[in-house]
Every structure is written in structure tokens, then in C-alpha cells.
ROTOR-347991 format. One record per atom (N, C-alpha, C): residue number from 1; y, x, z. Coordinates in nm, 4 decimals. Each point is the difference from the previous one (the first is absolute). Layout:
seq; y; x; z
NUM; Y; X; Z
...
END
This chain:
seq; y; x; z
1; -1.6927; -5.5628; 3.7941
1; -0.0688; 0.0083; -0.1268
1; -0.0393; 0.1453; -0.0242
2; -0.1165; 0.0180; -0.0513
2; -0.0534; 0.1330; -0.0256
2; 0.0498; 0.0517; -0.1340
3; 0.0642; 0.1138; 0.0006
3; 0.0467; 0.0603; -0.1256
3; -0.1131; 0.0836; -0.0584
4; -0.0345; -0.0266; -0.1230
4; -0.1079; 0.0726; -0.0663
4; 0.0527; 0.0690; -0.1242
5; -0.0572; 0.1139; -0.0311
5; 0.0283; 0.0660; -0.1270
5; -0.1039; -0.0480; -0.0985
6; 0.0417; -0.0485; -0.1146
6; -0.0912; -0.0596; -0.0967
6; -0.0320; 0.0966; -0.1124
7; -0.1218; -0.0107; -0.0475
7; -0.0414; 0.0695; -0.1213
7; -0.0420; -0.1109; -0.0940
8; 0.0817; -0.0289; -0.0999
8; -0.0155; -0.1185; -0.0828
8; -0.0279; 0.0388; -0.1446
9; -0.0879; -0.0739; -0.0629
9; -0.0258; 0.0214; -0.1423
9; 0.1196; -0.0500; -0.0787
10; 0.0458; 0.0802; -0.0944
10; 0.1140; -0.0405; -0.0813
10; -0.0483; -0.0750; -0.1236
11; 0.0940; -0.0420; -0.0801
11; -0.0325; -0.0786; -0.1193
11; -0.0905; 0.0761; -0.0956
12; 0.0091; 0.1324; -0.0027
12; -0.0809; 0.0784; -0.0916
12; -0.1375; 0.0320; 0.0578
13; -0.0300; -0.0457; 0.1181
13; -0.1290; 0.0282; 0.0609
13; -0.0039; 0.1344; 0.0710
14; 0.1124; 0.0675; 0.0093
14; 0.0053; 0.1247; 0.0744
14; 0.0341; -0.0310; 0.1441
15; -0.0048; 0.1002; 0.0830
15; 0.0257; -0.0205; 0.1412
15; 0.1357; 0.0565; 0.0372
16; 0.0758; -0.0767; 0.0753
16; 0.1266; 0.0448; 0.0538
16; -0.0274; 0.0333; 0.1452
17; -0.0022; 0.1273; 0.0335
17; -0.0379; 0.0416; 0.1347
17; 0.1237; 0.0244; 0.0846
18; -0.0057; -0.0433; 0.1229
18; 0.1064; 0.0292; 0.0940
18; -0.0286; 0.1357; 0.0635
19; 0.0980; 0.0534; 0.0692
19; -0.0165; 0.1299; 0.0636
19; -0.1087; -0.0049; 0.1073
20; -0.0124; -0.1115; 0.0667
20; -0.0998; -0.0160; 0.1056
20; -0.0697; -0.1342; -0.0181
21; -0.1173; -0.0093; 0.0538
21; -0.0682; -0.1289; 0.0076
21; -0.0339; -0.0250; 0.1453
22; -0.0248; -0.1238; 0.0338
22; -0.0351; -0.0401; 0.1355
22; -0.1398; -0.0583; 0.0003
23; -0.0719; 0.0213; 0.1076
23; -0.1319; -0.0603; 0.0167
23; 0.0183; -0.1348; 0.0687
24; -0.0593; -0.1027; -0.0569
24; 0.0024; -0.1335; 0.0587
24; -0.1455; -0.0433; 0.0144
25; -0.0382; -0.0320; 0.1200
25; -0.1375; -0.0413; 0.0260
25; 0.0007; -0.1458; 0.0450
26; -0.0794; -0.0820; -0.0654
26; -0.0071; -0.1417; 0.0349
26; -0.1450; -0.0437; 0.0098
27; -0.0239; -0.1034; 0.0764
27; -0.1329; -0.0610; 0.0090
27; 0.0046; -0.1329; -0.0725
28; -0.0974; -0.0207; -0.0867
28; -0.0103; -0.1257; -0.0721
28; -0.1453; -0.0451; 0.0026
29; -0.0205; -0.1271; -0.0263
29; -0.1363; -0.0521; -0.0065
29; -0.0688; 0.0558; -0.1243
30; -0.1318; 0.0122; 0.0043
30; -0.0730; 0.0594; -0.1127
30; 0.0292; -0.0643; -0.1348
31; 0.0158; -0.1320; -0.0061
31; 0.0256; -0.0636; -0.1294
31; 0.1379; 0.0351; -0.0553
32; 0.0959; 0.0281; 0.0872
32; 0.1325; 0.0432; -0.0444
32; -0.0089; 0.1418; -0.0565
33; -0.0733; 0.0862; 0.0682
33; -0.0202; 0.1366; -0.0491
33; -0.0710; -0.0019; -0.1350
34; -0.1011; -0.0831; -0.0129
34; -0.0724; -0.0113; -0.1270
34; 0.0921; -0.0459; -0.1120
35; 0.0859; -0.0976; 0.0297
35; 0.0940; -0.0506; -0.1005
35; 0.0989; 0.1093; -0.0409
36; 0.0476; 0.0767; 0.0960
36; 0.0926; 0.1090; -0.0288
36; -0.0671; 0.1059; -0.0873
37; -0.1218; 0.0376; 0.0353
37; -0.0724; 0.0992; -0.0796
37; -0.0267; -0.0514; -0.1415
38; -0.0345; -0.1258; -0.0107
38; -0.0253; -0.0594; -0.1310
38; 0.1260; -0.0001; -0.0858
39; 0.1124; -0.0388; 0.0591
39; 0.1269; 0.0000; -0.0734
39; 0.0368; 0.1414; -0.0437
40; -0.0186; 0.0970; 0.0882
40; 0.0312; 0.1390; -0.0327
40; -0.0864; 0.0495; -0.1156
41; -0.1272; -0.0318; 0.0024
41; -0.0902; 0.0412; -0.1081
41; 0.0413; -0.0620; -0.1327
42; 0.0318; -0.1291; 0.0017
42; 0.0399; -0.0687; -0.1228
42; 0.1292; 0.0565; -0.0570
43; 0.0893; 0.0445; 0.0865
43; 0.1280; 0.0564; -0.0424
43; -0.0088; 0.1508; -0.0243
44; -0.1188; 0.0571; 0.0247
44; -0.0218; 0.1447; -0.0125
44; 0.0975; 0.0777; 0.0882
45; 0.0084; -0.0427; 0.1252
45; 0.0882; 0.0624; 0.0985
45; -0.0821; 0.0392; 0.1221
46; 0.0570; 0.0871; 0.0821
46; -0.0597; 0.0259; 0.1304
46; 0.0336; -0.1185; 0.0903
47; -0.0722; -0.0142; 0.1090
47; 0.0292; -0.1080; 0.0946
47; 0.1410; 0.0193; 0.0569
48; 0.0367; 0.1236; 0.0316
48; 0.1338; 0.0269; 0.0543
48; 0.1088; -0.0425; -0.0991
49; -0.0177; 0.0342; -0.1274
49; 0.0990; -0.0375; -0.1000
49; 0.0034; -0.1510; -0.0194
50; -0.1155; -0.0655; 0.0072
50; -0.0041; -0.1457; -0.0144
50; 0.0779; -0.0668; 0.1125
51; -0.0127; 0.0521; 0.1220
51; 0.0765; -0.0546; 0.1129
51; 0.1496; 0.0178; -0.0261
52; 0.0405; 0.1166; -0.0497
52; 0.1411; 0.0238; -0.0302
52; 0.0511; -0.0989; -0.1040
53; -0.0776; -0.0205; -0.1047
53; 0.0382; -0.0939; -0.1053
53; 0.0142; -0.1408; 0.0583
54; -0.0945; -0.0409; 0.0839
54; 0.0052; -0.1336; 0.0598
54; 0.1207; -0.0163; 0.0917
55; 0.0328; 0.1034; 0.0763
55; 0.1153; -0.0077; 0.0902
55; 0.1293; -0.0100; -0.0808
56; 0.0121; 0.0813; -0.1047
56; 0.1203; -0.0069; -0.0846
56; 0.0114; -0.1383; -0.0639
57; -0.1103; -0.0507; -0.0533
57; 0.0022; -0.1321; -0.0632
57; 0.0399; -0.1070; 0.1010
58; -0.0547; 0.0047; 0.1193
58; 0.0323; -0.0987; 0.1030
58; 0.1479; 0.0091; 0.0397
59; 0.0482; 0.1219; 0.0225
59; 0.1395; 0.0161; 0.0395
59; 0.0949; -0.0499; -0.1078
60; -0.0324; 0.0285; -0.1262
60; 0.0845; -0.0504; -0.1091
60; -0.0045; -0.1518; -0.0071
61; -0.1165; -0.0568; 0.0171
61; -0.0143; -0.1452; -0.0044
61; 0.0804; -0.0678; 0.1109
62; 0.0021; 0.0624; 0.1185
62; 0.0701; -0.0574; 0.1142
62; 0.1471; 0.0405; 0.0075
63; 0.0412; 0.0915; -0.0881
63; 0.1395; 0.0431; 0.0009
63; 0.0327; 0.1045; 0.1043
64; -0.1014; 0.0703; 0.0511
64; 0.0235; 0.1061; 0.0983
64; 0.0461; 0.1262; -0.0709
65; 0.0929; 0.0744; 0.0602
65; 0.0467; 0.1233; -0.0638
65; -0.1107; 0.1058; -0.0016
66; 0.0022; 0.0835; -0.1020
66; -0.0978; 0.1074; -0.0143
66; 0.0731; 0.1332; -0.0191
67; 0.0659; 0.0478; 0.1046
67; 0.0715; 0.1271; -0.0152
67; -0.0985; 0.1122; -0.0330
68; 0.0363; 0.0819; -0.0947
68; -0.0845; 0.1126; -0.0377
68; -0.1007; -0.0303; -0.1089
69; -0.0158; -0.1273; -0.0379
69; -0.0926; -0.0370; -0.1071
69; 0.0820; -0.0155; -0.1276
70; -0.0326; 0.0782; -0.1036
70; 0.0760; -0.0105; -0.1250
70; -0.0042; -0.1420; -0.0559
71; 0.1105; -0.0443; -0.0538
71; 0.0055; -0.1364; -0.0535
71; -0.0907; -0.0176; -0.1206
72; -0.0329; 0.1092; -0.0697
72; -0.0887; -0.0116; -0.1157
72; -0.1479; 0.0108; 0.0372
73; -0.0299; 0.0178; 0.1279
73; -0.1393; 0.0040; 0.0447
73; -0.0573; -0.1411; -0.0060
74; -0.1204; -0.0139; -0.0518
74; -0.0689; -0.1287; -0.0087
74; 0.0832; -0.1044; -0.0733
75; 0.0265; 0.0215; -0.1258
75; 0.0913; -0.0884; -0.0732
75; -0.0498; -0.1421; -0.0185
76; -0.1267; -0.0275; 0.0154
76; -0.0507; -0.1360; -0.0208
76; -0.0141; -0.0779; 0.1301
77; 0.0591; 0.0517; 0.1063
77; -0.0043; -0.0677; 0.1291
77; 0.0843; -0.1273; -0.0068
78; -0.0519; -0.1085; 0.0550
78; 0.0738; -0.1260; 0.0039
78; 0.1084; 0.0089; 0.1074
79; 0.1211; -0.0330; -0.0376
79; 0.1119; 0.0046; 0.0925
79; 0.0130; -0.1329; 0.0729
80; 0.0833; -0.0033; 0.0993
80; 0.0155; -0.1173; 0.0851
80; 0.0409; -0.1251; -0.0772
81; 0.0869; 0.0141; -0.0988
81; 0.0474; -0.1183; -0.0729
81; -0.0980; -0.0465; -0.1065
82; -0.1198; 0.0590; -0.0028
82; -0.1014; -0.0428; -0.0938
82; 0.0002; 0.0740; -0.1320
83; 0.1035; 0.0832; -0.0208
83; 0.0058; 0.0790; -0.1225
83; -0.0817; 0.1256; 0.0172
84; -0.0435; 0.0543; -0.1103
84; -0.0716; 0.1275; 0.0050
84; 0.0983; 0.1130; -0.0177
85; -0.0244; 0.1091; 0.0715
85; 0.0835; 0.1189; -0.0084
85; -0.0180; 0.0670; -0.1356
END
């Protein structure tokens, strides 16, 4: 599993920055990229931050541990048991 340093938006809309960040490069189909850009624009986020938010939300939903991510980051994320954080 790839260990990543996350930069996550906190509940107040500020940024919690880690000491380092990692570059992750992926290939996706054009319609997936368009959907990601659209979601980022609607949320007023960068594409990189939108990916971070989506990964945190997915990991919380699936019950995967998120070492290094503050528990108060993204407070409205749906948790695995269906409750909201």
C-alpha cells in the first residue's frame, strides 16, 4: 500500500498541511477527468484537493485507517456504519 501525506480541508475550510506532499500521477478516461474537474469547481477546490477529499471519504466509508488525517477533517463525511461524522 502506498503511504501518502495528505493535505485535507478542515471543518473551518482552512488547510491542514503535512510536512511533505507526494505526487501521484494517474491515467483516467476523459469523462472521468471531466467529472472530477466539475466536482472540484462545484466544491470550489483544486483538483488535487478534490481527489484528497474523495480518498478520505472513500476510506472512511470502507473503514480503512487514515493515519495522519485529523479526525475533525471533513466532518460531514459518511462513515462506514452509515452515520455522518
